[in-house]
C-alpha positions in Angstrom: -4.1 -13.3 20.1 -0.5 -12.9 19.2 1.0 -15.6 17.0 3.9 -17.5 18.5 7.1 -18.0 16.6 9.7 -20.3 18.2 12.7 -22.5 17.7 11.5 -26.1 18.1 13.9 -29.0 18.9 13.1 -32.7 19.0 12.2 -32.5 22.6 9.5 -29.7 22.2 5.8 -30.0 21.3 5.2 -28.1 18.0 1.4 -28.1 18.5 1.5 -25.2 20.9 3.4 -23.0 18.5 1.9 -21.1 15.5 5.1 -20.8 13.5 7.7 -23.4 14.6 11.3 -23.1 13.4 12.9 -26.5 13.4 16.4 -26.1 14.8 18.8 -27.1 17.5 17.9 -24.8 20.4 21.0 -25.9 22.4 23.7 -24.7 19.9 24.8 -21.1 20.1 25.8 -20.9 16.4 22.4 -22.2 15.3 20.6 -19.6 17.4 22.9 -16.8 16.2 22.3 -17.8 12.6 18.5 -17.8 13.0 18.5 -14.5 15.0 20.7 -12.8 12.4 18.4 -14.0 9.6 15.3 -12.8 11.4 16.8 -9.4 12.2 17.9 -8.9 8.6 14.4 -9.8 7.4 12.9 -7.3 9.8 15.3 -4.6 8.7 14.5 -5.3 5.0 10.8 -5.3 5.7 11.0 -2.0 7.5 13.0 -0.4 4.6 10.4 -1.6 2.1 7.6 -0.2 4.3 9.4 3.1 4.7 10.0 3.4 0.9 6.4 2.5 0.2 5.4 5.2 2.7 7.7 7.7 1.0 6.3 6.8 -2.4 2.8 7.2 -1.2 3.4 10.6 0.3 5.2 11.7 -2.8 2.2 10.6 -4.9 -0.2 12.5 -2.6 2.0 15.6 -2.8 2.1 15.3 -6.6 -1.7 14.9 -6.8 -2.2 18.0 -4.6 0.2 20.0 -6.8 -1.8 19.0 -9.9 -5.0 20.0 -8.2 -3.4 23.3 -7.2 -2.3 23.9 -10.8 -5.8 23.1 -12.1 -7.4 25.6 -9.6 -4.8 28.2 -10.5 -5.6 27.8 -14.2 -9.3 28.0 -13.6 -8.9 31.1 -11.4 -6.7 32.7 -14.0 -9.4 32.1 -16.6 -12.1 33.6 -14.3 -10.0 36.6 -13.7 -9.4 37.1 -17.4 -13.1 36.7 -18.0 -13.9 39.3 -15.4 -11.3 41.7 -16.9 -13.0 41.4 -20.3 -16.4 41.9 -18.8 -15.4 45.0 -16.9 -13.7 46.4 -19.9 -16.9 45.9 -22.0 -18.9 47.6 -19.2 -16.5 50.5 -19.1 -16.7 50.9 -22.9 -20.5 50.8 -22.8 -20.6 53.3 -19.9 -18.2 55.6 -21.6 -19.9 58.8 -22.7 -19.2 59.7 -26.3 -18.2 63.3 -26.7 -20.7 65.4 -28.5 -19.6 66.4 -32.0 -19.8 70.0 -33.0 -22.5 69.1 -35.6 -24.8 67.8 -32.8 -24.5 70.9 -30.7 -27.4 72.8 -32.3 -30.6 70.8 -32.0 -32.5 73.0 -34.4 -30.3 72.0 -37.3 -31.3 68.4 -36.8 -34.9 69.3 -36.9 -34.5 71.4 -40.1 -32.6 68.5 -41.9 -35.3 66.0 -41.0 -38.1 68.1 -42.8 
């Protein structure tokens, strides 16, 4: 179950308590000192946990940003590759205009003989 933390004076049995704090449980100043110390420790621990959580989330966000940059670079390369490929295809499909020399097919035949 739940661990037990308790202030234990000379008239208490410490065997029943998981984490005994030896102190005078009758003195108001003693109890106030212990409670103040415990509350400060809890507050410090919470701050450390919160900072750790903030650091973890910042690290995750940074990793996601790096992955996004990598994907962006890859997609830019793919787009550039597609642009080059389509330009090549357009150049290949482009019909070359006939030159005046090629208009008369009989001239080609005569030159070949």
